[in-house]
C-alpha positions in Angstrom: -66.6 104.4 -14.0 -63.0 103.2 -12.7 -62.8 99.8 -11.3 -62.6 99.7 -7.6 -59.6 100.1 -6.0 -58.1 97.2 -3.4 -56.6 99.2 -0.6 -56.3 103.3 -0.4 -53.5 104.5 2.1 -53.3 107.4 3.9 -50.3 109.6 5.3 -53.0 112.0 7.3 -52.0 115.9 8.8 -49.9 116.8 11.5 -51.9 118.6 14.4 -49.7 121.1 16.6 -50.1 124.0 18.7 -49.1 127.6 18.1 -46.2 127.0 20.9 -43.8 125.3 18.6 -41.1 127.1 17.4 -40.7 124.8 14.2 -44.6 125.6 13.6 -43.4 127.7 10.6 -40.7 126.1 8.8 -42.4 123.3 6.9 -40.4 119.8 6.3 -41.7 116.4 4.7 -40.8 113.0 4.4 -42.3 110.4 2.8 -44.1 108.1 4.9 -42.1 105.4 4.9 -43.5 102.8 6.9 -47.0 103.3 4.9 -45.1 103.0 1.6 -43.2 99.4 3.1 -46.8 98.1 3.7 -48.1 99.5 -0.2 -45.0 97.6 -1.7 -45.9 94.3 0.2 -49.7 94.2 -1.1 -49.1 95.0 -4.2 -45.8 92.2 -4.6 -49.0 90.4 -3.9 -51.2 91.4 -6.4 -53.4 94.0 -4.4 -54.2 97.6 -6.0 -52.7 99.8 -4.4 -52.7 103.9 -4.4 -51.4 106.2 -1.8 -52.5 110.0 -0.6 -50.2 111.8 1.5 -52.4 114.8 2.7 -49.5 115.9 5.0 -47.0 116.1 1.9 -49.5 117.5 -0.4 -51.6 120.0 1.8 -55.3 118.1 0.5 -58.4 119.6 1.7 -61.6 117.9 3.4 -63.0 118.2 -0.3 -59.7 116.5 -2.0 -60.3 113.4 0.7 -64.1 112.9 -0.7 -63.3 113.3 -4.4 -60.9 110.5 -4.1 -63.1 108.5 -2.4 -65.9 108.9 -4.0 -63.6 108.4 -7.0 -61.9 105.4 -6.2 -64.4 103.5 -3.9 -61.8 101.6 -1.6 -62.9 98.4 -0.5 -60.2 98.7 2.4 -58.5 102.2 3.7 -55.5 102.1 5.1 -54.5 105.3 7.8 -51.4 105.5 9.5 -51.2 107.6 12.6 -48.4 108.7 15.3 -49.9 110.3 18.8 -49.9 114.0 17.0 -51.8 112.4 14.0 -54.6 110.5 15.7 -56.9 113.4 15.6 -56.9 113.8 12.1 -57.0 110.3 11.5 -60.5 110.2 13.2 -61.7 112.9 11.4 -60.6 111.2 7.5 -62.1 107.5 8.9 -65.2 109.8 9.8 -65.2 111.1 6.1 -64.8 107.9 4.6 -67.7 106.7 6.1 -69.8 109.7 5.2 -68.6 109.2 1.3 -68.2 105.4 1.0 -70.0 103.7 4.2 -69.1 99.9 2.9 -65.2 100.7 3.1 -63.4 99.4 6.1 -61.4 101.4 7.9 -57.8 99.8 8.8 -55.7 102.7 11.7 -51.9 101.6 11.7 -48.9 102.9 13.6 -47.4 103.8 17.0 -50.7 105.4 18.4 -52.9 102.7 17.2 -50.4 100.0 18.7 -50.2 101.9 22.0 -53.8 102.2 22.3 -56.3 99.8 20.2 -59.3 100.0 22.9 -59.1 103.9 22.5 -59.1 104.0 18.8 -61.5 101.5 18.4 -64.2 103.2 20.4 -64.5 105.3 17.1 -67.3 103.7 15.2 -66.0 104.5 12.1 -62.7 102.3 12.9 -63.8 99.0 12.0 -59.7 97.4 12.5 -56.6 98.4 14.6 -53.2 96.8 13.2 -50.4 96.2 16.1 -46.6 96.6 15.2 -45.6 96.0 11.8 -48.3 96.4 9.5 -46.8 94.8 6.0 -47.9 91.3 6.5 -51.3 92.0 9.0 -52.6 94.6 6.3 -52.1 92.2 3.5 -53.6 89.4 4.9 -57.0 91.6 5.7 -57.3 93.0 2.3 -56.6 89.1 0.6 -59.8 88.2 2.2 -58.1 85.9 5.1 -60.7 85.6 8.0 -59.8 88.5 10.9 -59.9 86.2 13.7 -56.5 84.4 12.0 -54.8 87.6 11.5 -51.9 87.9 14.1 -51.6 91.3 15.5 -54.9 92.8 14.3 -57.7 94.6 16.9 -61.4 94.1 15.5 -64.8 94.0 15.8 -66.0 90.8 17.4 -69.8 89.4 18.0 -69.7 89.0 21.8 -71.6 91.7 23.0 -69.3 90.7 26.1 -66.0 91.6 24.6 -66.8 93.8 21.3 -63.2 94.4 20.9 -61.0 91.6 19.6 -57.0 91.6 20.3 -55.7 88.7 18.3 -52.0 87.1 19.1 -48.8 89.6 18.9 -47.9 89.2 15.0 -44.0 88.2 15.3 -41.3 91.0 14.0 -40.6 90.2 10.1 -36.9 88.2 10.7 -35.5 88.6 6.9 -36.0 92.9 6.4 -34.4 91.3 3.2 -37.4 89.8 1.6 -39.2 93.6 1.8 -40.0 94.9 -0.9 -38.2 98.2 -1.5 -40.7 100.6 -0.1 -43.2 101.8 -3.2 -42.1 105.3 -4.1 -43.9 105.2 -7.3 -46.5 106.4 -5.7 -45.9 109.8 -4.4 -44.7 112.5 -5.8 -41.0 113.5 -4.7 -41.4 117.3 -5.5 -43.8 117.5 -2.6 -41.3 116.7 0.5 -38.3 118.7 1.4 -36.1 117.7 4.6 -35.7 119.7 7.5 -33.3 122.7 7.5 -30.3 121.9 8.3 -30.1 118.0 7.9 -29.3 117.5 4.5 -26.3 118.7 1.8 -28.1 117.9 -1.6 -30.9 117.7 -3.1 -32.9 115.4 -4.3 -33.1 113.2 -0.8 -34.8 110.4 1.0 -35.1 108.4 3.6 -34.4 104.9 4.4 -33.9 102.3 7.3 -31.2 100.0 7.1 -32.7 98.1 10.9 -35.9 98.1 13.3 -36.3 97.5 16.7 -33.6 98.8 19.1 -31.9 97.3 22.5 -32.6 100.4 23.8 -34.5 100.8 26.9 -35.2 104.8 26.7 -38.6 105.1 29.0 -39.7 108.0 26.5 -39.4 105.6 23.3 -42.1 103.5 21.2 -38.7 101.6 19.9 -37.4 100.7 23.9 -36.5 97.0 24.0 -37.8 95.9 20.7 -36.6 92.9 18.4 -33.2 94.0 16.9 -32.9 92.8 13.1 -31.3 94.5 10.1 -30.9 94.4 6.4 -27.8 93.3 4.8 -25.2 96.2 3.7 -25.6 94.8 0.0 -29.7 95.1 0.1 -29.3 98.9 1.2 -27.2 99.7 -1.1 -28.5 97.8 -4.3 -31.8 100.0 -3.0 -29.8 103.0 -3.5 -28.1 102.5 -6.9 -31.9 102.1 -8.0 -33.0 105.0 -6.1 -30.1 107.0 -8.0 -31.2 105.4 -11.2 -35.1 106.3 -11.2 -35.5 109.4 -9.5 -31.9 111.3 -9.5 -31.6 110.3 -5.9 -28.4 112.6 -4.5 -28.9 111.6 -1.0 -30.2 109.4 2.2 -31.8 109.8 5.5 -31.5 106.7 7.4 -33.7 106.8 10.2 -32.9 103.6 12.1 -33.1 104.6 15.7 -29.3 103.8 16.0 -28.0 103.2 12.7 -24.5 102.2 13.9 -25.8 99.0 16.4 -23.9 96.7 13.5 -20.8 98.3 13.2 -19.7 95.2 11.1 -22.7 95.8 8.6 -22.2 99.8 8.6 -18.6 99.4 7.7 -19.6 96.9 5.0 -22.1 99.0 3.4 -19.6 101.9 3.5 -17.1 99.4 1.6 -19.5 99.2 -1.0 -20.6 102.4 -1.4 -16.8 102.9 -2.1 -16.0 100.1 -4.0 -19.1 101.0 -6.3 -17.4 103.8 -6.8 -21.7 105.2 -5.8 -21.9 109.2 -5.8 -23.7 109.8 -2.5 -24.0 111.8 0.7 -25.6 110.5 3.6 -26.8 110.6 7.3 -28.0 108.8 10.2 -29.3 108.5 14.3 -26.8 107.1 16.5 -25.6 106.8 20.2 -22.4 108.3 21.6 -21.5 104.7 22.7 -22.2 103.4 19.2 -19.0 105.3 17.1 -15.4 104.8 17.4 -12.9 106.4 15.3 -12.2 104.1 13.0 -16.1 103.5 11.7 -16.7 107.5 11.5 -13.4 107.5 9.5 -15.0 104.7 6.6 -18.5 106.5 7.1 -17.2 109.6 6.0 -15.0 108.6 3.1 -18.4 106.7 2.0 -20.4 109.8 1.7 -21.4 110.5 5.3 -21.5 114.0 6.3 -24.0 114.1 9.4 -24.5 112.7 12.2 -27.7 112.9 15.0 -26.8 111.8 18.4 -30.3 111.7 20.7 -28.5 113.7 23.9 -31.1 114.4 25.8 -29.9 116.3 29.6 -26.8 117.5 30.8 -27.8 115.8 34.2 -26.5 112.6 35.2 -29.3 111.6 37.5 -32.3 112.4 34.8 -30.0 110.3 32.6 -30.3 107.4 34.7 -34.2 108.2 35.4 -35.3 107.7 32.1 -33.2 105.1 32.0 -30.6 106.5 29.1 -27.0 106.7 31.7 -24.6 107.6 28.8 -21.8 109.4 30.5 -21.0 113.2 29.5 -17.7 113.0 28.9 -18.2 109.8 26.5 -20.6 112.5 24.8 -18.0 115.0 24.5 -15.3 112.6 23.4 -17.9 111.6 20.7 -18.9 114.7 19.4 -15.1 115.7 19.1 -14.5 112.8 17.1 -17.0 113.2 14.6 -15.7 116.7 14.0 -12.5 115.9 13.7 -13.4 113.2 11.0 -15.5 115.7 9.3 -19.3 115.0 10.0 -21.4 117.2 11.2 -23.0 116.7 14.4 -26.4 117.2 15.0 -27.6 116.8 19.2 -31.6 116.6 20.3 -32.3 117.9 23.9 -35.3 117.6 25.6 -36.5 119.7 28.4 -39.2 118.8 31.3 -38.0 115.0 32.2 -39.3 113.6 35.4 -37.1 114.9 38.1 -36.5 117.9 35.8 -35.8 121.7 37.6 -35.1 124.5 36.1 -31.2 124.5 37.0 -30.8 121.5 35.8 -32.7 122.7 32.0 -29.8 125.2 32.5 -27.0 122.9 32.3 -28.7 121.1 29.1 -28.1 124.5 28.0 -25.0 125.7 28.6 -23.6 121.9 28.2 -25.4 122.3 24.5 -23.2 125.7 23.8 -20.1 123.8 25.1 -20.2 121.1 23.0 -21.1 123.5 20.0 -23.0 121.0 17.2 -23.9 122.0 13.5 -27.7 122.2 14.8 -28.6 121.9 18.4 -32.9 120.7 18.7 -34.3 121.1 22.2 -37.4 119.8 22.1 -40.5 119.4 25.6 -40.1 116.1 26.7 -43.2 113.7 24.8 -44.4 111.3 26.8 -46.3 109.2 24.1 -48.5 106.2 24.5 -47.0 103.2 24.5 -44.0 104.2 26.4 -43.1 103.4 30.0 -42.7 107.2 30.9 -46.6 107.7 29.4 -47.3 104.6 31.7 -45.5 105.9 35.1 -47.3 109.7 34.1 -50.7 108.0 33.7 -50.5 105.9 36.7 -48.8 108.5 38.8 -52.0 111.4 37.7 -48.8 113.6 36.1 -50.4 114.0 32.7 -52.3 117.4 32.6 -54.1 116.3 29.1 -55.2 113.4 26.9 -55.6 116.0 23.7 -53.4 114.4 20.9 -52.4 117.8 19.9 -50.7 118.9 22.5 -48.4 115.9 22.3 -45.7 117.4 19.6 -42.2 118.3 21.3 -43.0 121.9 21.8 -45.7 121.8 24.6 -45.8 120.3 28.5 -48.1 118.0 28.8 -46.4 116.8 32.3 -47.1 118.1 35.6 -44.5 117.5 37.2 -43.9 118.2 40.9 -40.3 119.5 40.6 -41.0 122.6 37.5 -43.6 124.4 36.6 -45.3 123.8 32.7 -44.2 127.6 31.9 -40.9 127.2 33.4 -40.6 124.5 30.8 -42.0 125.8 27.9 -39.8 129.1 28.8 -37.0 127.5 28.8 -37.7 125.0 25.5 -38.0 129.3 23.9 -34.9 130.5 25.9 -32.8 127.4 24.5 -33.3 128.3 21.3 -32.2 131.3 21.1 -29.4 131.3 22.9 -27.8 129.0 21.1 -28.5 130.1 17.6 -27.5 133.6 17.9 -24.4 133.5 19.1 -22.4 135.6 16.8 -20.0 132.2 16.4 -22.5 130.1 15.6 -24.0 132.8 13.1 -21.0 133.2 11.4 -20.4 130.1 11.1 -23.6 129.0 9.8 -23.3 131.6 7.0 -20.4 130.6 5.7 -21.6 126.8 5.2 -24.7 128.2 3.2 -24.2 127.3 -0.5 -27.2 128.2 -2.2 -30.2 130.8 -2.3 -32.3 127.4 -0.7 -29.9 127.1 2.3 -30.6 131.2 3.1 -34.3 131.2 2.7 -34.5 128.0 4.6 -32.3 129.3 7.6 -33.9 132.8 7.7 -36.9 131.8 8.1 -35.5 128.5 10.6 -33.6 132.5 12.7 -37.3 134.2 11.8 -39.4 131.3 13.5 -37.0 131.4 16.5 -37.5 135.3 17.1 -41.2 135.6 17.0 -42.4 132.3 18.1 -46.0 133.3 19.3 -47.1 133.0 22.8 -47.7 129.5 24.0 -51.7 129.0 24.8 -52.5 129.4 28.0 -52.3 127.1 30.9 -55.2 124.0 30.4 -56.6 122.6 33.7 -54.4 120.1 34.8 -56.2 116.6 34.0 -55.8 114.5 36.5 -55.5 110.6 35.1 -56.1 108.2 38.1 -59.5 106.8 36.7 -59.8 109.5 34.3 -63.3 110.6 32.5 -64.0 110.7 29.2 -61.9 113.0 26.8 -63.9 115.8 24.2 -61.8 114.5 20.6 -61.2 118.0 19.7 -62.5 117.4 16.2 -66.0 116.9 17.9 -68.1 113.9 18.4 -68.6 112.1 21.3 -65.9 111.6 24.4 -63.4 109.3 23.9 -62.1 107.2 26.8 -59.1 107.1 27.7 -57.2 103.4 26.7 -54.7 101.5 28.2 -51.8 101.1 27.7 
């Protein structure tokens, strides 16, 4: 029998509903946060394995077999909101197969709603915030009461769940080991349609945190830190030597926030003659012609801008007051620099109307980005928007499977859920079935894989299944228990 494993880290599957247009277009990315946690633990002598249930489509029987074989002392499960339901199911399976294994849940959802997650008797600990240091401390035997960022079960019956002080953010990002990519199978991952130029590709980050104040974002007003350009370029060269990586997708909230560091990164790519293509996320007020020229020369082929809405009043409400003329200029600058643009929009913001959604669709078509991403506004736990909706009774449901960016979970007084979901579909069809767009897209396809993936995407738009019938609205002021969709006792709504 193999020796008992110190820690098994699990990335659970995403659960979405049928109304999601991209339901049938599969894309997967390595679980970057989980791989950072694994690398930090490994660097301190902890034995770690990673089980990516989402990418490898493991069955529950596969998970049971791995748990039974490795008998991990700790099982760490990461979860955003759309994963928390399956994370709970996995936690239950862990306890059924290996009752003495300790279950730890981390990630954005657990950070926002630790009390709610801890109401599940199968969960022993929650890690709030960055997980590298707290998880290592826990696995290494440090007393739970002393670990910053940890939520745990105490012995006081009057306070069964203890919340330790917040863990300070890691200031020196260069000191963190590179993600433990050797613990996953690269062939299982494929980026989203239209987001890459070459394969194999990988996702990375240069920064953590964001100074923005967007009400819909978990990263709003979090401590902003950056790695050095040298650290990032060194890691890219190691990844190329080890895995043959040809493309990098930077997942920073705003990659270009530290313009001088980005310029240094670009200079190093050129100086070292690194054959690389890459993409990033940015704000339209954080780019300039000079910076874009450097980025293009260093291999940048695409930038994603979160534009959200074409209604200035809505942009003010969600605390992202970007001027529409500035947006037009930024998109034009990218096009002139030869950098493709992905533009992301949301329907169903506070104050939304059918007219404002129509303006957003028309604005998207006038900008003519290479890719337009239309989402339904989703107030994730931990955001200002969730708190506002919860306190004012605008949440339709706390079934987290509905929080998938494609189904309206807000009951707004200015527009119906049905109209939001309908405009979501109309936006995709109007944007992507323009003859001029189809011709442009056709000429950008360079392989049979491009043809196959683009056809699947268009087919998903054409034949999107009808959104599930509306559920009875749940008014969340003094919310009663909400049944766990996977069964079990009702889970009461937590506080944020």
